[in-house]
Backbone as CSV, one residue per row, in Angstrom:
resi,resn,N_x,N_y,N_z,CA_x,CA_y,CA_z,C_x,C_y,C_z
1,UNK,64.072,-67.941,47.756,64.858,-67.424,48.258,65.695,-68.263,49.205
2,UNK,67.189,-68.182,49.167,67.949,-69.196,50.044,67.888,-69.019,51.471
3,UNK,68.230,-69.949,52.190,68.027,-70.064,53.715,68.776,-69.226,54.328
4,UNK,68.216,-68.336,55.279,68.982,-67.670,56.142,69.801,-68.017,57.077
5,UNK,70.979,-68.024,57.090,71.828,-68.839,58.513,71.865,-67.700,59.764
6,UNK,71.641,-68.185,60.968,71.768,-67.412,62.072,72.926,-68.022,62.978
7,UNK,73.992,-67.097,62.931,75.057,-67.572,63.691,75.893,-66.592,64.504
8,UNK,76.580,-67.272,65.737,77.147,-66.320,66.457,78.284,-65.705,65.515
9,UNK,78.768,-64.368,65.752,79.596,-63.931,65.058,80.869,-64.188,65.402
10,UNK,82.151,-64.244,64.310,83.439,-64.479,64.461,83.759,-63.204,64.429
11,UNK,85.051,-63.004,64.901,85.832,-61.911,65.119,86.470,-61.069,63.886
12,UNK,86.365,-62.185,62.816,86.913,-61.722,61.541,85.849,-60.935,60.789
13,UNK,84.441,-61.289,61.045,83.378,-60.643,60.637,82.802,-59.393,60.922
14,UNK,83.587,-58.958,62.073,83.317,-57.589,62.685,83.155,-56.373,62.021
15,UNK,84.407,-55.984,60.837,84.299,-55.223,60.102,82.907,-55.098,59.186
16,UNK,82.609,-56.476,58.532,81.421,-56.566,57.506,79.929,-55.920,58.887
17,UNK,80.183,-56.589,59.854,78.908,-56.336,60.709,79.040,-54.715,61.083
18,UNK,79.923,-54.155,61.259,79.748,-52.607,61.534,79.340,-51.950,60.314
19,UNK,79.736,-52.409,59.237,78.961,-51.494,57.970,77.416,-51.936,57.744
20,UNK,77.387,-53.053,58.155,76.039,-53.495,58.010,75.180,-52.766,59.169
21,UNK,75.678,-52.834,60.278,75.000,-52.316,61.442,74.914,-50.658,61.082
22,UNK,75.819,-49.838,60.656,75.707,-48.676,60.170,74.488,-47.941,59.142
23,UNK,74.723,-49.220,58.223,73.600,-48.859,57.274,72.170,-49.054,57.731
24,UNK,71.871,-50.173,58.632,70.424,-50.500,59.078,70.194,-49.349,60.090
25,UNK,71.220,-48.611,60.798,71.055,-47.780,61.711,70.368,-46.411,61.007
26,UNK,71.199,-46.052,59.864,70.778,-44.902,59.010,69.464,-45.137,58.571
27,UNK,68.896,-46.424,58.302,67.577,-46.663,57.740,66.763,-46.401,58.645
28,UNK,67.071,-46.695,59.843,66.008,-46.729,60.663,65.770,-45.392,61.337
29,UNK,66.770,-44.536,61.786,66.842,-43.525,62.527,66.894,-42.277,61.922
30,UNK,67.147,-41.989,60.557,67.467,-40.907,59.802,65.834,-40.182,59.857
31,UNK,65.172,-40.740,59.575,63.903,-40.239,59.390,63.282,-39.760,61.039
32,UNK,63.121,-38.504,61.245,62.652,-37.879,62.727,63.682,-37.441,63.452
33,UNK,64.901,-37.552,62.982,65.977,-37.157,64.074,66.746,-36.281,63.006
34,UNK,67.555,-35.388,64.101,68.599,-34.308,63.270,69.565,-35.244,62.580
35,UNK,70.197,-34.897,61.740,71.177,-35.755,60.901,72.474,-35.323,62.077
36,UNK,72.940,-34.615,62.355,73.960,-34.129,63.182,73.819,-35.126,64.725
37,UNK,72.602,-35.155,65.110,72.527,-36.262,66.455,72.535,-37.876,65.724
38,UNK,72.226,-38.221,64.661,72.533,-39.345,63.994,73.980,-39.679,63.790
39,UNK,74.382,-38.906,62.941,75.929,-38.887,62.992,76.608,-39.128,64.258
40,UNK,76.464,-38.363,65.389,77.229,-38.153,66.473,77.067,-39.675,67.290
41,UNK,75.853,-39.957,67.082,75.637,-41.492,67.726,76.105,-42.787,67.131
42,UNK,76.190,-42.218,65.699,76.645,-43.647,64.953,78.129,-43.564,65.115
43,UNK,78.684,-42.210,65.133,80.138,-42.358,65.350,80.694,-42.738,66.510
44,UNK,79.966,-42.941,67.602,80.291,-43.179,68.937,79.805,-44.532,69.049
45,UNK,78.689,-45.186,68.531,78.490,-46.369,68.950,78.286,-47.454,67.780
46,UNK,78.730,-47.015,66.716,78.688,-48.017,65.546,80.402,-47.892,64.694
47,UNK,81.144,-48.273,65.547,82.668,-47.878,64.987,82.939,-49.279,65.279
48,UNK,84.349,-49.805,64.732,84.920,-50.997,64.714,85.493,-51.123,66.000
49,UNK,85.893,-50.325,66.775,86.696,-50.211,67.873,85.467,-50.679,68.816
50,UNK,84.396,-49.972,68.832,83.363,-49.970,69.919,83.003,-51.680,69.543
51,UNK,82.590,-52.089,68.433,81.863,-53.353,68.409,83.170,-54.290,68.584
52,UNK,84.267,-54.080,68.590,85.188,-55.039,69.095,85.378,-55.038,70.577
53,UNK,85.236,-53.610,71.153,85.117,-53.870,72.772,84.197,-54.629,73.211
54,UNK,82.820,-54.649,72.539,81.673,-55.113,72.774,81.801,-56.735,72.594
55,UNK,82.338,-57.007,71.512,82.951,-58.457,71.157,83.578,-59.415,72.588
56,UNK,84.508,-58.639,72.701,85.484,-59.002,73.832,84.704,-59.013,75.194
57,UNK,83.651,-58.407,75.425,83.056,-58.738,76.642,82.166,-59.922,76.783
58,UNK,82.493,-60.703,77.724,81.779,-62.044,77.845,80.265,-62.208,78.216
59,UNK,79.697,-60.604,78.723,78.414,-60.551,78.917,77.932,-60.187,77.628
60,UNK,78.315,-59.800,76.353,77.689,-59.615,75.118,77.484,-60.707,74.219
61,UNK,76.794,-60.913,73.538,76.717,-61.921,72.233,76.036,-61.148,71.210
62,UNK,76.822,-61.382,70.086,76.291,-60.931,68.853,75.872,-62.252,68.103
63,UNK,74.503,-62.355,67.284,74.234,-63.281,66.343,73.728,-62.591,65.221
64,UNK,74.353,-63.152,64.059,74.037,-62.544,62.953,73.340,-63.230,61.812
65,UNK,72.555,-62.676,61.070,71.550,-63.311,59.955,72.576,-63.344,58.622
66,UNK,72.751,-64.338,57.992,73.398,-64.069,56.794,72.680,-64.759,55.798
67,UNK,72.927,-64.346,54.494,72.144,-64.823,53.596,73.422,-64.909,52.426
68,UNK,73.418,-65.891,51.580,74.562,-66.048,50.825,75.838,-65.497,51.217
69,UNK,76.038,-65.969,52.586,77.312,-65.304,53.171,77.398,-63.673,53.516
70,UNK,76.373,-63.050,53.339,76.306,-61.812,53.483,75.404,-61.373,54.670
71,UNK,75.907,-60.386,55.662,75.185,-60.094,56.923,74.279,-59.238,56.421
72,UNK,72.998,-59.730,56.703,71.935,-58.940,56.401,70.868,-58.547,57.539
73,UNK,71.315,-58.913,58.706,70.712,-58.617,60.040,71.523,-59.035,61.358
74,UNK,71.309,-58.522,62.417,72.145,-59.050,63.685,70.933,-58.743,64.834
75,UNK,71.402,-59.046,65.783,71.155,-58.813,67.183,72.504,-58.935,68.132
76,UNK,72.131,-58.313,69.171,73.333,-58.078,70.140,72.444,-58.299,71.560
77,UNK,72.996,-59.369,72.616,72.248,-59.499,73.800,73.084,-59.287,74.674
78,UNK,72.481,-58.496,76.059,73.674,-58.579,76.988,72.972,-59.289,78.247
79,UNK,73.824,-59.781,79.047,73.775,-60.556,80.317,74.271,-59.247,81.303
80,UNK,74.028,-59.539,82.459,74.408,-58.621,83.270,75.930,-59.096,83.884
81,UNK,76.883,-57.980,83.682,76.410,-56.877,84.120,76.577,-55.710,82.871
82,UNK,76.568,-56.452,81.747,76.698,-55.405,80.360,75.379,-54.742,80.247
83,UNK,74.314,-55.205,80.802,73.008,-54.415,80.457,72.944,-53.183,81.006
84,UNK,72.254,-52.322,80.059,72.085,-50.670,79.886,71.369,-50.307,80.989
85,UNK,70.499,-51.081,81.656,69.488,-50.360,82.549,68.952,-51.318,83.709
86,UNK,68.453,-52.560,83.569,67.597,-53.325,84.549,68.766,-53.907,85.279
87,UNK,69.852,-54.677,84.859,70.595,-55.468,85.461,70.266,-56.485,86.831
88,UNK,69.208,-57.260,86.203,68.757,-58.248,86.604,69.344,-59.795,86.234
89,UNK,69.917,-60.326,86.975,70.665,-61.498,86.764,69.799,-62.673,86.020
90,UNK,68.627,-62.560,86.259,67.560,-63.456,85.506,67.386,-62.918,84.348
91,UNK,67.610,-62.104,83.572,66.997,-61.326,82.510,68.192,-61.514,81.445
92,UNK,67.721,-61.248,80.237,68.634,-60.925,79.032,68.278,-59.843,78.365
93,UNK,69.037,-58.649,78.134,68.712,-57.562,77.329,69.127,-57.773,75.977
94,UNK,67.959,-57.488,74.827,68.271,-57.470,73.665,68.763,-55.798,73.520
95,UNK,69.985,-55.771,73.321,70.653,-54.277,72.972,70.309,-53.842,71.552
96,UNK,70.610,-54.597,70.678,70.254,-54.052,69.281,69.479,-55.465,68.499
97,UNK,68.615,-54.929,67.542,68.277,-55.848,66.777,67.790,-54.930,65.618
98,UNK,68.820,-55.623,64.328,68.667,-54.645,63.283,68.518,-55.550,62.178
99,UNK,67.664,-55.135,61.091,67.601,-56.012,59.839,67.754,-54.848,58.506
100,UNK,68.553,-55.183,57.496,68.854,-54.250,56.427,67.321,-54.099,55.752
101,UNK,66.947,-52.746,55.563,65.527,-52.415,54.952,65.144,-53.505,53.757
102,UNK,66.068,-53.894,53.146,65.688,-54.720,51.962,65.215,-55.742,52.250
103,UNK,65.687,-56.224,53.224,64.873,-57.663,53.823,63.786,-57.663,55.099
104,UNK,63.263,-56.579,55.192,62.210,-56.135,56.282,61.028,-57.290,55.632
105,UNK,59.925,-57.653,56.558,58.986,-58.386,56.056,58.951,-59.789,55.600
106,UNK,60.081,-60.361,55.652,60.553,-61.858,55.480,60.524,-62.817,56.508
107,UNK,60.350,-62.013,57.677,60.444,-62.988,58.859,61.914,-63.065,59.617
108,UNK,62.846,-62.279,59.069,63.921,-62.072,59.631,64.336,-61.368,61.071
109,UNK,63.494,-60.686,61.508,63.420,-60.136,62.829,63.083,-60.972,63.811
110,UNK,61.661,-61.919,63.436,61.200,-62.756,64.267,62.421,-63.688,64.521
111,UNK,63.202,-64.235,63.383,64.309,-65.312,63.653,65.143,-64.771,64.662
112,UNK,65.738,-63.541,64.489,66.706,-62.911,65.484,66.175,-62.745,66.840
113,UNK,64.720,-62.443,66.738,64.324,-62.522,68.386,64.118,-63.786,68.970
114,UNK,63.776,-64.771,68.047,63.557,-66.118,68.689,64.886,-66.366,69.068
115,UNK,66.085,-66.123,68.393,67.491,-66.690,68.645,67.557,-65.998,70.290
116,UNK,67.485,-64.857,70.490,67.615,-64.214,71.665,66.833,-64.937,72.852
117,UNK,65.526,-65.404,72.481,64.657,-65.787,73.507,65.441,-67.422,73.673
118,UNK,65.788,-68.167,72.593,66.510,-69.306,72.969,67.738,-69.442,73.621
119,UNK,68.442,-68.370,73.363,69.620,-68.135,74.055,69.402,-67.950,75.465
120,UNK,68.413,-66.942,75.962,68.084,-66.781,77.246,67.520,-68.106,77.971
121,UNK,67.068,-68.956,77.279,66.448,-70.206,77.573,67.466,-71.264,78.051
122,UNK,68.568,-71.119,76.692,69.603,-71.983,76.976,70.547,-71.656,78.680
123,UNK,70.399,-70.277,78.951,71.221,-69.837,80.045,70.440,-69.539,81.263
124,UNK,69.044,-70.078,81.259,68.195,-70.608,82.435,67.470,-68.936,82.854
125,UNK,67.377,-68.389,82.031,66.956,-66.739,82.394,65.504,-66.797,82.274
126,UNK,64.878,-65.832,82.868,63.276,-65.659,83.201,62.660,-64.890,82.191
127,UNK,63.107,-63.818,81.419,62.687,-62.834,80.916,63.368,-62.340,79.783
128,UNK,63.034,-61.603,78.900,63.844,-60.861,77.983,63.300,-59.382,77.802
129,UNK,64.273,-58.444,77.638,63.633,-56.944,77.543,64.361,-56.369,76.765
130,UNK,63.947,-55.120,76.614,64.710,-54.186,75.625,64.182,-52.773,75.742
131,UNK,64.755,-51.997,75.267,64.425,-50.426,75.017,64.234,-50.287,73.654
132,UNK,63.008,-49.513,73.236,62.906,-49.256,71.905,62.287,-47.777,71.798
133,UNK,62.618,-46.945,70.920,62.489,-45.505,70.768,60.912,-45.189,70.450
134,UNK,60.517,-44.504,71.676,58.932,-44.554,71.621,58.289,-44.254,70.170
135,UNK,59.233,-43.429,69.545,58.447,-42.563,67.896,58.915,-43.725,66.789
136,UNK,59.506,-45.080,67.324,59.786,-46.293,66.174,58.437,-47.026,66.381
137,UNK,57.637,-46.681,65.728,56.057,-47.128,65.624,56.121,-48.742,65.163
138,UNK,57.204,-49.047,63.967,57.024,-50.101,63.256,57.965,-51.236,64.331
139,UNK,58.520,-50.757,64.866,59.341,-51.647,66.042,58.602,-52.106,67.042
140,UNK,57.927,-51.147,67.651,56.904,-51.175,68.526,55.822,-52.388,68.312
141,UNK,55.276,-52.006,67.066,54.049,-53.073,66.277,54.785,-54.444,66.411
142,UNK,56.089,-54.411,65.886,56.683,-55.814,65.968,57.098,-56.369,67.229
143,UNK,57.346,-55.801,68.420,57.488,-56.143,69.522,56.306,-56.630,70.191
144,UNK,55.457,-55.797,70.039,54.088,-56.406,70.599,53.635,-57.581,69.987
145,UNK,53.623,-57.626,68.675,52.952,-58.896,67.891,53.425,-60.150,68.428
146,UNK,55.253,-59.848,68.865,55.592,-61.019,69.429,55.630,-61.024,70.809
147,UNK,54.632,-60.508,71.656,54.366,-60.653,72.884,54.873,-59.876,73.821
148,UNK,56.109,-58.955,73.521,56.595,-57.824,74.233,55.565,-57.163,74.898
149,UNK,55.680,-56.574,76.302,54.800,-55.565,76.420,55.521,-54.721,77.398
150,UNK,55.158,-53.621,77.299,55.688,-52.073,77.853,55.509,-52.134,79.361
151,UNK,56.815,-51.692,80.158,56.646,-51.973,81.572,57.232,-50.769,82.009
152,UNK,57.657,-49.949,81.119,58.386,-48.697,81.566,59.141,-47.949,80.600
153,UNK,59.757,-46.882,81.011,60.765,-46.267,80.235,61.921,-45.686,80.747
154,UNK,62.785,-45.226,79.937,63.964,-44.761,80.296,64.510,-43.706,79.443
155,UNK,65.199,-42.353,80.019,65.858,-41.757,78.683,66.907,-42.136,78.190
156,UNK,67.299,-41.560,76.921,68.148,-42.203,75.883,68.913,-41.177,75.563
157,UNK,70.095,-40.818,75.797,70.877,-39.465,75.189,71.326,-39.857,73.894
158,UNK,70.994,-38.740,73.226,70.790,-39.048,71.569,71.285,-37.767,70.988
159,UNK,72.748,-37.500,70.946,73.301,-36.170,70.197,72.907,-35.117,71.653
160,UNK,72.222,-34.178,70.684,72.077,-32.925,71.884,70.708,-32.988,72.481
161,UNK,70.016,-34.190,72.306,68.635,-34.521,72.808,68.699,-35.760,73.819
162,UNK,67.686,-35.617,74.552,67.505,-36.713,75.360,66.005,-37.353,74.958
163,UNK,65.992,-38.601,74.197,64.844,-39.355,73.932,64.449,-40.026,75.124
164,UNK,63.157,-40.724,74.517,62.477,-41.696,75.513,62.354,-42.873,74.950
165,UNK,62.966,-44.082,75.520,62.910,-45.421,75.102,61.869,-46.212,76.261
166,UNK,60.919,-46.893,75.096,60.026,-48.033,75.964,60.649,-48.908,76.188
167,UNK,60.530,-49.433,77.758,61.241,-50.673,77.997,59.968,-51.769,77.947
168,UNK,60.129,-53.033,77.189,59.331,-53.842,77.018,60.087,-55.207,77.517
169,UNK,59.057,-56.164,77.848,59.588,-57.541,78.265,58.838,-58.514,77.934
170,UNK,59.259,-59.726,77.937,58.302,-61.094,78.004,59.126,-62.097,78.333
171,UNK,58.137,-63.011,79.136,58.707,-64.297,79.901,59.488,-65.083,79.045
172,UNK,60.482,-65.857,79.359,61.063,-66.735,78.745,60.357,-68.245,78.841
173,UNK,59.894,-68.908,78.150,58.886,-69.797,78.273,59.590,-71.519,77.616
């Protein structure tokens, strides 16, 4: 397999990223959720306009994984004040980390996670945290395997439901 390239996204790549993000979100969350809630959330959070707004915010950064020029995964990280929950200026939030299903199991998630940690270290931050759906066993196993530990939870509005996300973190070393 060719080498996967991890780069900070450029504005002109946003339409391709939105398409990839929508596909990976559907792959990850269709099972176990009502289709109308999946669609409602996706049509709110995974639009070109929303991604452009996030891209423009200096506290948010997108890194994409590219294979042969095609985006196959990404992570979005947030500094304060863009963080969704903790708002600790010594922390970095991983707001999203997605890999297309066809590329799961090749170490791409680990590379994206490592990229978030190196970004946190470059910015002099103490720890990285994230929220993960309590029923996303695969993601929870992945984060635990990579040293993140649960330290709390928070409600996550998802369509007509309020779901629970586990909050997980790990110190930057």
